[in-house]
C-alpha positions in Angstrom: -28.4 -263.8 -25.2 -28.3 -265.2 -21.7 -31.3 -266.8 -20.1 -31.5 -264.1 -17.5 -31.0 -260.4 -18.3 -28.3 -258.6 -16.5 -29.3 -256.1 -13.8 -26.6 -253.5 -14.6 -25.5 -252.1 -18.0 -22.5 -253.6 -19.6 -20.8 -250.2 -19.9 -20.7 -248.9 -16.4 -20.9 -245.2 -15.6 -17.9 -243.5 -14.2 -18.1 -240.5 -11.9 -15.7 -239.4 -9.2 -17.0 -238.8 -5.8 -16.1 -235.2 -6.2 -18.3 -234.9 -9.3 -21.2 -236.5 -7.4 -20.7 -234.2 -4.4 -20.9 -231.3 -6.8 -24.1 -232.6 -8.3 -25.5 -233.0 -4.7 -24.3 -229.5 -3.7 -22.4 -230.8 -0.7 -18.8 -230.8 0.4 -16.5 -233.4 -1.1 -14.7 -235.6 1.3 -10.9 -235.8 1.3 -9.6 -237.7 -1.7 -12.9 -237.6 -3.5 -11.4 -236.6 -6.9 -9.5 -239.9 -7.0 -12.3 -242.3 -6.1 -14.4 -243.5 -9.1 -18.0 -244.6 -8.6 -19.4 -247.0 -11.2 -22.8 -247.9 -9.7 -25.1 -247.3 -6.7 -26.9 -249.6 -4.3 -28.9 -249.4 -1.1 -28.7 -253.1 -0.1 -25.4 -254.6 0.8 -26.4 -257.8 -0.9 -26.6 -255.9 -4.2 -23.2 -254.1 -3.9 -20.8 -254.5 -6.8 -17.2 -253.3 -6.8 -17.1 -249.6 -7.4 -20.5 -248.9 -6.0 -21.7 -246.0 -3.9 -23.6 -247.5 -0.9 -26.7 -245.5 0.1 -26.9 -245.9 3.8 -30.4 -244.7 4.7 -32.1 -244.3 8.1 -34.7 -247.0 8.7 -37.5 -247.7 11.1 -35.4 -250.4 13.0 -31.8 -249.7 12.1 -29.6 -247.3 10.1 -28.0 -248.4 6.9 -24.8 -246.9 8.1 -24.5 -249.7 10.6 -23.8 -252.0 7.5 -21.2 -249.7 5.9 -18.3 -252.0 6.8 -20.1 -254.8 5.0 -20.6 -252.6 2.0 -16.9 -251.7 1.9 -16.0 -255.3 2.2 -18.3 -256.1 -0.7 -16.5 -253.5 -2.9 -18.3 -250.2 -2.2 -15.9 -247.3 -2.6 -18.0 -244.6 -0.9 -21.1 -244.1 1.2 -24.0 -241.7 0.8 -25.7 -241.0 4.2 -27.0 -238.3 6.6 -25.1 -236.8 9.5 -26.4 -239.4 11.9 -25.2 -242.2 9.6 -21.8 -240.5 9.1 -21.2 -240.4 12.8 -21.6 -244.2 12.8 -19.0 -244.8 10.1 -15.4 -245.0 11.4 -13.5 -244.8 8.2 -14.0 -244.6 4.4 -15.2 -242.0 1.9 -18.6 -240.6 3.0 -20.9 -238.1 1.3 -23.2 -236.4 3.8 -26.6 -235.0 2.7 -29.8 -234.2 4.4 -32.6 -236.7 3.9 -30.6 -239.1 1.7 -33.6 -241.0 0.5 -35.1 -238.0 -1.1 -31.8 -237.4 -3.0 -31.2 -241.0 -4.0 -33.5 -241.1 -7.1 -32.1 -237.9 -8.6 -28.6 -239.1 -8.0 -29.3 -242.5 -9.6 -30.8 -240.9 -12.7 -27.8 -238.6 -13.0 -25.3 -241.4 -12.4 -26.8 -243.6 -15.2 -27.2 -240.7 -17.6 -31.0 -240.2 -17.6 -31.7 -243.5 -19.4 -35.5 -243.2 -19.4 -35.2 -240.3 -21.9 -34.1 -242.8 -24.6 -37.4 -244.8 -24.7 -41.2 -244.4 -24.3 -42.1 -245.0 -20.6 -45.6 -245.9 -19.5 -46.3 -245.9 -15.7 -49.4 -247.8 -14.8 -51.1 -247.6 -11.4 -54.4 -249.0 -10.0 -55.6 -251.5 -7.5 -56.4 -254.2 -10.2 -55.1 -254.9 -13.6 -51.6 -253.4 -13.5 -49.8 -256.6 -14.5 -52.2 -257.5 -17.3 -52.0 -254.0 -18.7 -48.2 -254.0 -18.9 -48.3 -257.4 -20.6 -50.9 -256.2 -23.1 -48.8 -253.1 -23.8 -45.8 -255.3 -24.4 -47.9 -257.4 -26.9 -49.2 -254.3 -28.5 -45.8 -253.0 -29.7 -44.5 -256.4 -30.8 -42.2 -257.1 -32.6 -40.3 -254.0 -31.5 -38.0 -254.4 -28.4 -39.9 -253.6 -25.2 -39.8 -254.2 -21.5 -42.2 -254.8 -18.6 -41.5 -254.1 -15.0 -43.9 -255.4 -12.3 -45.4 -257.9 -9.9 -44.5 -261.0 -11.9 -41.0 -259.6 -12.6 -39.0 -257.7 -15.1 -38.5 -258.7 -18.7 -36.3 -256.8 -21.1 -36.6 -257.6 -24.8 -38.3 -260.8 -23.9 -35.7 -262.0 -21.3 -36.4 -262.1 -17.6 -34.4 -260.2 -15.1 -34.4 -260.8 -11.4 -36.3 -258.1 -9.5 -38.0 -258.7 -6.1 -40.2 -255.6 -6.0 -43.2 -254.7 -8.1 -41.5 -251.3 -8.6 -37.7 -251.6 -7.9 -35.9 -249.1 -5.7 -34.5 -246.1 -7.6 -30.9 -247.4 -8.0 -31.9 -250.7 -9.4 -34.6 -249.1 -11.6 -32.3 -246.6 -13.2 -29.7 -249.4 -13.8 -32.4 -251.4 -15.5 -33.3 -248.5 -17.7 -29.7 -248.3 -18.7 -29.7 -252.0 -19.6 -32.9 -251.3 -21.7 -31.0 -248.6 -23.5 -28.3 -251.1 -24.4 -30.9 -253.5 -25.5 -32.5 -250.8 -27.7 -35.9 -251.0 -26.0 -38.4 -248.7 -27.5 -41.2 -249.0 -24.9 -41.1 -249.8 -21.2 -44.5 -250.5 -19.5 -44.1 -250.4 -15.8 -46.3 -251.0 -12.8 -46.1 -248.2 -10.3 -47.2 -249.2 -6.8 -48.5 -246.8 -4.2 -45.5 -247.9 -2.0 -43.1 -246.9 -4.7 -44.7 -243.4 -5.0 -44.6 -242.8 -1.2 -41.0 -244.1 -1.0 -39.6 -242.1 -3.9 -38.6 -245.1 -6.1 -39.9 -243.3 -9.3 -38.6 -239.9 -8.4 -36.0 -238.1 -10.6 -37.7 -238.7 -14.0 -41.1 -238.3 -15.7 -43.1 -241.1 -17.4 -44.2 -240.2 -20.9 -47.6 -241.5 -20.0 -49.2 -242.2 -16.6 -52.2 -244.6 -16.6 -54.9 -244.8 -13.9 -56.9 -248.0 -14.0 -59.1 -248.1 -10.8 -58.9 -247.9 -7.1 -60.4 -250.2 -4.4 -59.6 -251.4 -1.0 -56.0 -252.6 -0.7 -52.8 -251.9 1.3 -54.6 -250.4 4.2 -52.0 -251.9 6.5 -49.7 -249.4 4.9 -51.9 -246.4 4.0 -54.5 -246.7 6.8 -57.3 -245.2 4.8 -58.6 -245.4 1.2 -58.2 -241.6 0.9 -54.5 -241.8 1.8 -54.2 -244.7 -0.7 -55.9 -242.6 -3.4 -53.6 -239.6 -2.8 -50.5 -241.8 -3.0 -51.7 -243.0 -6.4 -52.6 -239.5 -7.5 -49.0 -238.3 -6.9 -48.1 -240.1 -10.2 -50.3 -237.7 -12.1 -48.2 -234.6 -11.4 -45.7 -232.8 -13.6 -42.9 -234.2 -11.4 -43.8 -237.7 -12.4 -45.4 -237.7 -15.8 -46.1 -235.7 -19.0 -49.5 -237.0 -19.9 -52.4 -238.8 -18.1 -54.6 -241.6 -19.4 -57.5 -242.1 -17.0 -60.3 -244.7 -16.8 -63.5 -242.6 -16.1 -65.6 -245.7 -15.4 -64.0 -245.5 -11.9 -65.2 -242.8 -9.5 -61.7 -242.2 -8.3 -60.6 -241.8 -12.0 -63.3 -239.1 -12.6 -62.0 -237.4 -9.4 -58.4 -237.6 -10.7 -59.4 -236.0 -14.0 -60.3 -232.9 -12.0 -57.2 -233.0 -9.8 -54.3 -233.6 -12.2 -52.6 -230.6 -13.9 -51.5 -232.9 -16.7 -53.0 -233.1 -20.2 -55.6 -235.9 -20.0 -56.9 -238.5 -22.3 -59.9 -240.5 -21.0 -61.2 -243.9 -21.8 -64.3 -246.0 -20.9 -65.2 -249.6 -21.4 -68.7 -249.2 -19.9 -70.3 -246.5 -22.1 -69.3 -243.4 -20.2 -68.4 -240.2 -22.1 -64.7 -240.4 -22.9 -62.1 -239.7 -25.6 -61.9 -243.4 -26.3 -64.9 -245.7 -25.8 -65.6 -249.4 -26.0 -68.9 -250.3 -27.8 -70.6 -253.4 -29.0 -68.8 -255.5 -26.4 -69.2 -259.2 -27.0 -67.8 -261.5 -24.3 -67.2 -265.1 -24.9 -65.5 -268.0 -23.1 -62.0 -267.2 -24.4 -62.1 -263.5 -24.4 -64.0 -260.5 -25.6 -64.6 -258.9 -29.0 -65.5 -255.2 -29.2 -65.3 -252.1 -31.2 -63.4 -249.0 -30.1 -64.5 -245.4 -30.9 -61.4 -243.1 -31.1 -61.2 -239.3 -30.5 -61.7 -238.6 -34.2 -64.9 -240.8 -34.3 -63.1 -243.6 -36.2 -64.3 -247.1 -35.2 -62.2 -250.2 -35.3 -62.3 -253.8 -34.0 -60.4 -255.0 -31.0 -60.1 -258.6 -29.9 -59.0 -259.2 -26.3 -57.8 -262.8 -25.9 -58.2 -262.9 -22.2 -61.2 -264.2 -20.3 -63.2 -261.7 -18.4 -64.9 -258.6 -19.7 -62.9 -256.4 -17.2 -59.9 -257.2 -19.3 -61.5 -254.9 -21.9 -60.6 -252.0 -19.6 -57.0 -253.2 -19.3 -56.7 -253.6 -23.0 -58.1 -250.1 -23.6 -55.7 -248.7 -21.1 -52.7 -250.2 -22.9 -54.0 -249.2 -26.4 -54.9 -245.6 -25.4 -51.6 -245.0 -23.5 -49.5 -246.1 -26.5 -51.8 -244.3 -29.0 -51.2 -241.0 -27.2 -47.5 -241.4 -28.0 -48.3 -241.4 -31.7 -48.4 -245.1 -32.4 -50.9 -246.5 -34.9 -54.0 -247.8 -33.2 -54.6 -250.6 -35.8 -51.1 -252.0 -35.2 -51.6 -251.8 -31.5 -54.9 -253.6 -31.7 -53.4 -256.4 -33.8 -50.6 -256.8 -31.2 -53.1 -257.0 -28.3 -55.2 -259.6 -30.3 -52.0 -261.8 -30.6 -51.2 -261.7 -26.9 -50.6 -265.1 -25.4 -52.0 -264.1 -22.0 -50.6 -263.3 -18.6 -49.3 -265.8 -16.0 -51.8 -266.3 -13.2 -54.3 -263.7 -14.6 -57.5 -265.4 -15.7 -55.2 -268.3 -16.8 -57.0 -271.3 -18.2 -55.9 -274.7 -17.1 -56.6 -277.4 -19.6 -56.0 -281.1 -18.5 -58.7 -282.8 -20.5 -61.5 -281.9 -18.1 -65.2 -281.2 -19.1 -65.4 -278.0 -17.0 -63.6 -274.7 -17.2 -60.7 -274.2 -14.8 -59.2 -270.8 -14.1 -56.4 -269.5 -11.9 -56.4 -265.8 -11.0 -54.5 -263.5 -8.8 -57.6 -261.9 -7.3 -56.9 -261.3 -3.6 -59.0 -258.2 -2.9 -62.8 -257.8 -2.6 -63.2 -255.8 -5.8 -61.0 -258.3 -7.8 -63.0 -261.3 -6.5 -66.2 -259.6 -7.6 -64.8 -258.7 -11.0 -63.5 -262.2 -11.8 -66.7 -263.9 -10.8 -68.9 -261.4 -12.5 -66.9 -261.8 -15.7 -67.2 -265.6 -15.6 -70.9 -265.9 -14.7 -72.2 -265.1 -18.2 -70.0 -267.6 -19.8 -70.6 -270.4 -17.3 -73.5 -272.8 -18.2 -73.3 -274.6 -14.9 -72.2 -273.7 -11.4 -69.5 -271.2 -10.5 -67.1 -272.6 -7.8 -64.4 -270.5 -6.2 -61.5 -271.4 -3.9 -60.0 -268.6 -2.0 -58.2 -267.5 1.2 -56.5 -264.3 2.5 -53.0 -263.5 3.3 -51.8 -263.3 6.9 -50.1 -260.3 8.5 -52.0 -258.0 6.1 -55.3 -256.0 6.1 -57.7 -257.9 8.4 -60.7 -255.8 7.3 -60.8 -257.1 3.7 -61.2 -260.8 4.8 -64.9 -260.8 5.5 -65.4 -258.5 2.5 -63.6 -261.1 0.3 -65.8 -263.8 1.7 -68.9 -261.8 1.1 -67.9 -261.0 -2.5 -67.3 -264.6 -3.2 -70.5 -266.0 -1.7 -72.5 -263.2 -3.4 -71.4 -264.3 -6.9 -70.4 -267.9 -6.7 -72.6 -271.0 -6.2 -70.0 -272.6 -4.0 -67.3 -270.9 -2.1 -64.5 -273.0 -0.7 -62.6 -271.1 2.0 -59.0 -272.2 2.5 -55.5 -270.9 3.2 -53.5 -268.4 1.1 -50.2 -267.3 2.7 -51.0 -267.4 6.4 -47.5 -266.2 7.2 -47.2 -265.8 11.0 -51.0 -266.0 11.7 -53.1 -268.9 12.7 -54.7 -270.2 9.4 -57.9 -271.2 11.1 -58.4 -267.8 12.5 -58.0 -266.2 9.0 -60.5 -268.7 7.6 -63.0 -267.8 10.2 -62.9 -264.2 9.3 -63.5 -265.0 5.6 -66.3 -267.4 6.5 -68.0 -264.8 8.7 -68.4 -262.6 5.6 -69.3 -265.4 3.3 -72.1 -266.8 5.4 -74.2 -263.7 4.6 -74.3 -264.6 0.9 -76.7 -266.8 -0.9 -74.1 -269.3 -2.1 -73.0 -272.5 -0.3 -69.9 -272.0 1.9 -67.4 -274.8 2.7 -64.3 -274.5 4.8 -61.4 -276.7 3.9 -58.1 -276.4 5.7 -55.0 -276.9 3.5 -55.0 -275.2 0.0 -54.3 -278.5 -1.9 -57.2 -280.2 -0.2 -59.4 -277.3 -1.0 -58.5 -277.4 -4.7 -59.0 -281.2 -4.7 -62.5 -280.6 -3.2 -63.4 -278.1 -5.9 -62.3 -280.5 -8.7 -64.4 -283.3 -7.1 -67.4 -281.1 -7.2 -67.0 -279.8 -10.7 -69.1 -281.3 -13.6 -69.7 -280.5 -17.3 -70.4 -276.8 -17.8 -69.1 -275.7 -14.4 -66.3 -273.2 -13.8 -63.7 -273.6 -11.0 -61.8 -270.5 -10.1 -58.7 -270.8 -7.8 -58.2 -267.3 -6.7 -55.6 -265.3 -4.7 -52.1 -266.5 -5.6 -52.1 -266.5 -9.4 -48.5 -266.7 -10.7 -46.9 -267.3 -7.2 -45.0 -270.5 -6.8 -44.7 -270.6 -3.0 -46.9 -270.6 0.1 -45.7 -268.8 3.3 -46.7 -270.8 6.4 -45.2 -269.8 9.7 -42.2 -268.2 8.1 -41.3 -271.1 5.8 -42.1 -270.8 2.1 -43.3 -274.1 0.7 -43.3 -274.9 -3.1 -46.9 -274.4 -4.2 -48.2 -273.3 -7.6 -52.0 -273.2 -8.0 -51.7 -273.8 -11.8 -49.6 -277.0 -11.5 -51.5 -278.3 -8.5 -54.9 -277.7 -10.2 -53.7 -279.4 -13.4 -52.3 -282.4 -11.4 -55.5 -282.8 -9.4 -57.7 -282.6 -12.5 -55.5 -285.3 -14.2 -55.7 -287.5 -11.2 -59.5 -287.3 -11.1 -60.0 -288.4 -14.7 
């Protein structure tokens, strides 16, 4: 098996343009019966010979303006609207109203409804999606499985290149077709609010849709928390899923239970009334041990090998989602207990130091609070956090992140995340403004490496250092240039240098 999984199935589909026109209920262009389509793409960089190019209208340009490039790359036909068709001088063109709304259905049809051949679990929430997909993958080991999400896509243990948390519909359906060839039994997939709004997961229904939680995020896209919630809630409709698994510890989850028309299974890790409940929760430095009470009253042990009691909720979500598909809960629990962890999610860095060092992806106020609250009970000394906030994103969360850090940590070191096109000092000032209201000590250090070095200098026996915000990321975007930067390797290097 190759080191990187293919993004298209080995056996390509074959449809004539005339057959696709019939599916779309539109008029077939001249010569359509002789033109064979073997794939679909909406980005000219992803075109392969034989593809149908989806030329969609955009905010700044129309995809039809790039049709010539698509044909040069090997596309045999174009799917677009009337406006796009008017911009294409020659070639085979399928014209439909609102082509984006038809793209997912067409992709599913073209690849032969591949998701029907496996168990699909769609996971949404502000925090914990990635961890839950990884725990689901561990739960069903050693059977072939797949994960799709923020860190990337992995099929039967082999990574596949995917730039989006939730791929666009053509790429997603092609990946599902690859999974069918690899005999994948379970695919656990993060479903972002952007993906739901943009129709990337249209055209098929997940066997199980999972709701984890909802907090402040993506308000640069959704504008309000209510709009953000409604985007998430769209997953819990008959169009998108067959069964709902919902965390009722979250107020938005309790609301969702009342809104969804789907059959619902609830879970709680905090003692709420639910179908599945965590009891006798015993956190420790390396993870959490607990008991789970199932719907039939049966009680069994669950070991979560990830630091942070909030990961109990993520583990419960994975276990309950898969149990609703008929899998044995004892086998699922054993798989979760054997998990090797998730890159950049409460990831421990060991370099011979006498303090605890953690790298986590927490880049939202609720996530910062959750991480620090989880580490406080297992930290004998001081809790030291390094964090920044991304540029060109929601400004309103910056002081909230600072406030969350200073309220829970003994020392908050405010630094740079991915400033992008913004002035890093201006971003830091907004975080510091929120942090200064908290009881903890606040220090501003320009330059992420210098800030991490300062945290390492401060740390002593029994302390915990948390480097938050970037997690698994390996680059830092400064003024449009992405510099190599991995919190995990930088933290380990600085610890070793300090010894």
